[in-house]
N, C-alpha and C positions, 0 to 999 in steps of 0.2 A: 698256881695263880693262872687264871685264864688270860690268854694273850690274843691280841687282835692285830691284824695286818691289813694293809691296803695294797691291792694289785692294780696298778694304773696301766691301761692298755694304750700304748702309744706307737704301735707298729703298723697302723693302717695306711693305705695309699692316699686316702683323702681325695678320691677322684672327683667328687662333686665340687670340691673347693678349688680345683685347678683352673687356670686360664690357658686357652690354646696359644695365646700370644706371649706367655711368660714361661720361664723354666719352672720345673716342679718345685713346690713349696711344702715343707713339712708343716702340716696344719697345727700340730701340737706346739710349734714354736712361734706361731703367729701371735702378734701382740694384741692384748685387750687391756685397756686402762693402763698401758705402759708395761705390762708384764706378759710373758708367753702364757698361752692357755695351760700348758703343762705345769707351770709354776703355780697358777691359780688352783689347779686341781690338787696339787700337793699341799699347798698352804691351807686349803679349806678342810682337808681330811686329817691332817697330822695330829690334831688334838684328840681324835677319836681312836687312834691306833698306836701300837707299840713299835711298828716297823712299816716301811713302805718299800715296795719294789716297783720299778717302772720296766715294763716289758716292751722291747723293740724287736724289729725283725732282722737287723744286721749290725755288724760291728761298727760300721761307719756312723750309723745313727746313734749307737751307744756312745761313741766317742764325742759326738757333737752334743748330745744331751748331757753328758757328764760335765762338759765345759760350761754349758749354760746354767746348769743347776749349781755349780760351784760359784758362779758369778752372783747368784742370788742367795748364797749362804745355805744351800741345801746339799752340801757335799756328803752328808750322812745317808742320803737316799741311795738304796741299792739299785743297780741297773742290770737287767738280764736280757740276753739275746734268746729269742724263741728257739726251743730245742727242735732239732730236725726230726720229723716224723714222716719218713718216705718223702713224697712230694707235697705233703699237706702243709697248708698255711692257714692263717685266719685267727679269729678271736679265741676259739677253743684251744688251739695250740698255745696261744699266749697265756690263757688262764691256767692251763696245765703247767706251763713253765713257771708261772708266778706262784702257784700253790707249792711246787717243789722248792722254791727259792726262799720261802719264809718259814719261820719257826713260830707258828701261831695256831690257835684252835679254831678261830673264825676269821674269815677274810672277806673284805668288801672289794668288789671289782668296780672299776670306774673307767670310762673312756677318757683319753687324754683331752678330748674336745668338749668335756662337760665341766666348765670352769666355775660354776656357781653353786656347787653342792653345799647345802646348809648343814652345819655341824649337828643340829638337832635331828635332822632327817637321818643322817648316818647313824646316830645313836639310837634312834627309834628302830631302824632296821636291825642293828646289832641286838637290840633288846628282845627281838622276836626270834633270834637265831637258835636259842637253846631248845626250842620246841619243833624246829623244822630244819631239814638238811639244806634247803634253799629258801631264802627270802627274796622276793622279786616284786617290784612295783607293777601294779596293773591299772590301766586306764579304764574309764567307764565303758568303753566299747570293746573291752576284752583284749586289747593289745598290751604287750609287755615291754618293759625296759630290760631287754635280754643281756645287755652289757653292764648293767648296774644291779648287782646282786650281792647278798651276803651269803656265804657258803660255810658250812661246817667242813673243815679241811679234809679229814681222812676219807669220808664218804665221797665228797665232791671230787677229790683227786682220783679215786678209783674209777668213778664214772668218766671223768675227763680222759684218763689214760685208756680206758676201754674204747671210748668213742674215737679217739685218735688212732688206735690200732685198727679199728673198723673203717677208718678214713671217712668219718662223719664229722665235718669241721664246724657245724653250726652250734652256737652256744645254747640255742633253745632246746637242743637234744639233751643237754645237761639237766634242764628243768623237767623234761618229759621222763627222764630216767631216774629222777630223785625219789619219786613216790611220796615223799613227805615234804610238802611245799606250803609256805605261807605267802599268799598273794596279798600284798599290801596295797590297799586302795589309795590311789593318788588323790582322787576327789573324795574326801572323807577324812580319814585319820591323818594322812600326810598333809593335806591342805590345812588342817587345823594348826600345824606347826610351821608350815611354809605356805602362807595363803596365796601367793602368786606362783607357787610351784616353780620357782627359779632354779631349784636343784636339778630340774630335768631339762634345762636349756642345753641343746646340742648345737655346736657350730658346724653345720654341714656345708654351708656355702658362705661366700663373702658377705652376702646380704645379712646373714644371721648375726654378724658382728655388730651391726647397728641396731637390729631389731631386738635381740636378746629376749625372745619369747618362747615359752614352752609350747608344746602342741596343745591345741584346744579342741576337745572332742566331746561328743555327746554319747550317752549310753546309760545302761541300767546299773552298772557296778558302782555302788556307793559305799560298800562295806568290805572290809578285808575278809579273806577266806583262808582257813587253814585246812588243807586237804591232805589226809594221810591214808595211803592205800597199801600199807604193809611196810615191812622192813626191807632195807636194801639187800638184794640177793648177792651178797659178796662172793660166795662160793661159785655161783654161776657166772659172775662177771670175770672171775679169774679163769674159768674154763672157756669163756667166750674169747678172752685174750689169747689163750693157748690155741684155740681153734683158728683164730685169725692168723696167728703166726704160722701155723701149719699150712694154711691156704697159700700164704705168700711163698712157702717152700714147695708149692705145687703138690703137697700131700692132701689132695682134694677129698678123697674118700674118707680119710681119717678126720679131716676138718668137718665134713658134712655130718658125720656120726656124732661128733661132740655138739655141734650146733643143734642137731635134732634132739639129743638127750636133754640139753638145756631148755629147749622150747617146751618139751613135755612137762618138765617140772615147773617152769615159769607160767605156763598156761593154767596149771592146777592152782598156783598161788595167785592167779588173776593179775600177774605183773604184765600188763598188756604190752607196754612199749618194748620191754626186753624180750618177751615171747615173740613179738612180731619181728624184731631185729634178728633173733636167732633163726626163725623160719626163713626170713629173707636171705640170710647168709648161707643157710643150708641149701636153699634153692639155687643161689648163684654158684655155690661150690659144685653142685651136681651138674649144672648146665655147663660149667667150664670143663668139668671132667669128661662129659659126653662129647664136647666139641674138640677136646685135645687128644683123647685116646679112643680109637675106634672100638675097642673091645668093651667100652663102657657106654656105648651109644644109647643103650636102653635106659640109662639113668636120666635121660632128658625128660621123660614123662614124670619121674619122681621129682625132678627139679622144678618143673612147672607146677606140680601139685603143691610143693612147699611154698612157692611164691604166691599161689592163689590163697593158701591158708594164711600166709603173712598178710595179704591184702584184707582178708576178713577181720583179722585181729586189729590191724591198723584202723579199720572202720569202727570197730568197737571202742578203740581208744579215742577216736574223734568224737563219738557220741558221749563218752565219759567227760571229755573236756567241755563240750557244749553244755552239759548239765550244770557245769560250774561257771558258765558264761565266759570261759576262756577261749574266745573265738580264734585267737592266733594259734594256739597249740592244736586246736581242732583242724585248722587249715593245714598245718604242717603234717598232721597224721594223714589227712586225706591226700595230700601230695604224695606221701610215701605209698599209700594204698594204690593210687593211680599208676605210679611207677612199677609196682610189683605186677599189677594186672597187665600193663603194657609189655613188660618183659616176658611174662608167662605166655602171652598170646602172640609173641613175635614168631613169625615163620622160621622153621629150622633152616 
């Protein structure tokens, strides 16, 4: 029997919510209509799933949330502290932790400050998950709700673990690496079941508590898009993780060779994101090698060459996203392109 889970992300700092004149406040525990935002998030999603895990960033927060949830009769909700991944933090680490913590085939991720998710919207997203590794809402202007997704667990977990190993903490990279994505149009199919789009109200500031308004944007995206660009390159992702581990052990030449080998295969498969990531890390490994060991100084030229090749591939990825009107992912790819070019052209 297919199982579903909800992963609620409640470990953020909530910086925009804080006041300089007051002590830090856990935004997930702020009251709305007499209940904490976190409680609203759980109660809204629980009928759509078989299990729920709340991911937080430390034990103190876990203890406090456990106490609060017990007061509201939600003692059966699991709480997990984000796993340590070097010095990395952020939503992708929480998503990876959540995926490991549940026994489910499909998982919906929800920010703890999204208190008005409609049950029908969650069910709609789950309904499209069988045909795509990631289901993510897209706004008319091509922006995405990158913390509100439905994920097929095995593939999404492998992607998340690979990205964490590479120290890439952004959740949008999970979407870029999925290859098979259903972009659910907010203004279109979702608005037909949630006309006011209240599911996407985020409480970022204190003013948002009284406004309770989703973003209002103009754009051309009115229909959902299902984009499939091949199968998840599981074998290569395992090798990328291996190469990343070698790089952290300062076995830089071995790491660069594995990254290069992966890049060759991934370019042939037109898996642009992963090919670019592999070339980028090949380049970074070779540059680090040339800087740390004088006998390998000649590898600097190869490192710069790999980075420039990564920049070209990121540029192709950006064009691919633009063709699908996904402006946000195109911007992210171009940002990576610019970084690779800057690093490659940096004076020795």
